[in-house]
C-alpha positions as CSV (number, residue, x, y, z in Angstrom):
1,M,58.9,-91.1,-28.5
2,G,56.8,-89.9,-25.2
3,Q,54.4,-87.0,-25.0
4,R,55.2,-84.2,-22.4
5,L,52.7,-84.4,-19.5
6,S,54.0,-81.3,-17.6
7,E,56.7,-78.8,-17.2
8,V,57.8,-76.2,-14.9
9,T,60.8,-73.4,-15.3
10,I,62.1,-71.8,-12.1
11,T,65.4,-70.5,-11.0
12,T,67.9,-72.0,-8.6
13,L,70.9,-70.6,-7.0
14,L,73.8,-72.3,-7.7
15,D,75.4,-72.6,-3.9
16,H,79.0,-74.2,-3.3
17,R,79.1,-75.0,-7.1
18,M,76.0,-77.2,-6.6
19,F,72.4,-77.9,-6.3
20,G,70.1,-80.6,-5.6
21,L,66.8,-82.3,-6.7
22,V,64.9,-84.5,-4.2
23,N,61.8,-86.4,-3.9
24,E,60.3,-84.6,-0.7
25,D,58.2,-87.7,0.0
26,F,61.3,-90.1,0.2
27,G,64.4,-88.3,0.6
28,E,67.2,-90.3,2.3
29,G,70.3,-88.8,1.2
30,L,72.6,-89.2,-1.6
31,A,74.1,-92.7,-2.2
32,P,76.7,-91.6,-4.8
33,V,76.3,-93.4,-8.0
34,G,78.4,-91.0,-10.0
35,H,79.3,-91.2,-13.8
36,G,83.2,-91.1,-13.6
37,D,85.7,-88.5,-12.3
38,G,84.5,-84.9,-12.8
39,A,80.8,-86.1,-13.3
40,W,78.4,-83.3,-13.2
41,V,75.4,-85.5,-12.0
42,T,75.4,-87.8,-8.8
43,A,72.4,-89.7,-8.2
44,G,71.0,-91.4,-4.9
45,R,67.9,-93.3,-4.5
46,S,65.7,-90.2,-4.3
47,E,68.0,-87.4,-4.9
48,I,70.2,-86.1,-7.4
49,L,73.1,-83.7,-7.0
50,I,74.2,-81.3,-9.9
51,V,77.6,-79.9,-9.7
52,T,78.4,-76.6,-11.8
53,P,81.5,-74.5,-12.2
54,F,79.6,-71.6,-10.7
55,D,79.2,-70.3,-7.2
56,N,76.4,-67.6,-6.0
57,Q,74.6,-67.3,-9.4
58,E,71.5,-68.1,-10.5
59,A,70.6,-70.7,-13.2
60,V,67.4,-71.7,-15.2
61,L,65.9,-75.0,-14.4
62,R,63.4,-76.8,-16.6
63,L,61.7,-79.9,-14.9
64,E,59.6,-81.9,-17.4
65,E,57.3,-85.3,-16.8
66,W,57.0,-87.3,-19.9
67,D,54.9,-90.5,-20.5
68,G,57.5,-92.3,-22.3
69,E,61.2,-91.8,-23.2
70,P,61.6,-87.9,-24.8
71,G,63.2,-87.4,-28.0
72,P,66.4,-85.3,-28.5
73,E,66.7,-82.1,-26.3
74,P,64.9,-79.5,-28.2
75,E,66.4,-76.9,-30.5
76,D,65.5,-73.2,-30.0
77,S,67.0,-69.8,-30.1
78,C,68.6,-70.1,-26.5
79,G,71.5,-72.2,-27.8
80,P,72.4,-76.0,-28.2
81,W,72.3,-78.3,-25.3
82,Q,75.9,-79.8,-24.6
83,D,76.8,-83.3,-25.4
84,D,77.3,-84.5,-21.7
85,V,73.7,-85.4,-21.3
86,V,73.2,-87.9,-18.6
87,T,70.4,-90.4,-17.7
88,V,69.9,-91.7,-14.1
89,S,67.3,-93.3,-12.1
90,M,65.5,-91.9,-9.0
91,D,62.7,-93.3,-6.9
92,C,59.7,-91.2,-6.5
93,F,57.3,-92.7,-4.0
94,G,55.0,-90.7,-1.5
95,N,51.6,-89.2,-1.7
96,G,52.5,-86.5,-4.1
97,G,55.7,-87.2,-5.9
98,T,56.9,-83.5,-5.2
99,I,60.2,-83.0,-6.5
100,G,62.0,-80.3,-4.4
101,L,65.0,-78.0,-4.7
102,N,68.0,-78.1,-2.4
103,Q,70.0,-74.9,-2.8
104,I,72.5,-76.1,-0.4
105,S,73.1,-73.1,2.3
106,A,70.1,-71.3,0.8
107,G,67.9,-74.2,1.8
108,G,65.1,-76.0,0.2
109,A,62.6,-74.4,-2.1
110,D,59.5,-75.5,-4.0
111,T,59.7,-76.1,-7.2
112,G,56.1,-76.4,-8.0
113,F,56.7,-79.6,-9.9
114,S,55.1,-83.0,-8.8
115,L,55.2,-86.4,-11.2
116,S,51.7,-87.9,-11.7
117,Q,52.3,-91.0,-10.0
118,P,54.9,-92.9,-7.6
119,G,57.3,-95.2,-9.0
120,R,60.9,-95.3,-10.2
121,Y,61.7,-92.9,-13.0
122,H,64.7,-92.3,-15.6
123,V,65.8,-88.8,-15.4
124,R,67.7,-87.2,-18.2
125,L,69.6,-84.1,-17.3
126,A,71.0,-81.8,-20.1
127,R,72.9,-78.3,-19.7
128,R,73.8,-75.4,-21.7
129,N,75.1,-71.8,-21.7
130,G,77.7,-72.4,-19.1
131,E,80.5,-71.3,-21.4
132,A,78.7,-68.4,-22.7
133,F,77.9,-67.3,-19.3
134,A,81.7,-68.0,-17.9
135,R,83.0,-65.7,-21.0
136,A,80.5,-62.9,-19.9
137,R,81.4,-63.4,-16.4
138,T,85.3,-63.3,-17.2
139,A,84.8,-59.9,-19.3
140,V,83.0,-58.1,-16.4
141,F,85.8,-59.2,-13.7
142,A,88.4,-57.9,-16.7
143,R,86.6,-54.4,-16.6
144,F,87.2,-53.9,-12.9
145,D,90.2,-53.1,-10.7
146,P,90.1,-54.7,-7.2
147,A,92.1,-51.9,-6.0
148,R,89.6,-49.3,-6.7
149,R,86.9,-51.3,-4.5
150,E,84.0,-50.7,-6.9
151,W,82.1,-53.8,-5.2
152,D,78.7,-52.3,-5.9
153,A,79.3,-51.6,-9.6
154,L,80.9,-54.9,-10.1
155,E,77.8,-56.7,-8.5
156,D,75.5,-54.6,-10.7
157,A,77.5,-55.5,-13.9
158,L,77.4,-59.3,-12.8
159,K,73.6,-59.3,-12.4
160,A,73.1,-57.5,-15.9
161,I,74.7,-60.5,-17.7
162,D,72.1,-61.4,-19.9
163,V,73.0,-65.4,-20.4
164,R,72.3,-67.8,-17.7
165,E,73.1,-71.5,-17.5
166,E,70.3,-73.8,-18.0
167,Y,69.3,-77.0,-16.9
168,L,66.6,-79.4,-18.6
169,V,65.7,-82.2,-16.2
170,R,63.2,-84.7,-17.8
171,F,61.6,-87.5,-15.9
172,W,59.6,-90.6,-17.3
173,R,58.7,-93.8,-15.5
174,V,60.5,-97.0,-15.8
175,A,58.5,-99.5,-17.3
176,D,57.2,-102.3,-15.1
177,G,59.4,-105.6,-15.6
178,P,58.0,-109.1,-15.2
179,R,56.8,-110.0,-11.9
180,G,58.0,-113.2,-10.2
């Protein structure tokens, strides 16, 4: 099992039910390499698109670099990671190995996360708390009558939900194969 080299935790906007991660030094657009119908992760050569059931909400995003394959996703007080963990590959070349955030119509954002060296990386993605967030959101909507037009109160109640969907994204270099 590898050792974690670095980690960054930020929030991201879920816009149009998605967000993306891109190697800022090498982005060429997504070349879909999906994982079946209804896949929540699509990987291109230097980008990853993550699909979510939520729109116009914030989610927690944790990016980690490892020196080898990490062990299972960590158990903590924030709830279990879902079983649909996905591993893809991504090229991270260029000077800084900077991983940027594509928040769709909100645009790009700096994650503050860079990989330590260029190369091809395995990327394992896990998510959690989506169902708990959906239940909390449904309960908020059930308390409001659209005919009363209490939009500010509804917005405040949605912002007060104390659970957020979370994503854990772990990078580790693909071992160099034999050269021929």
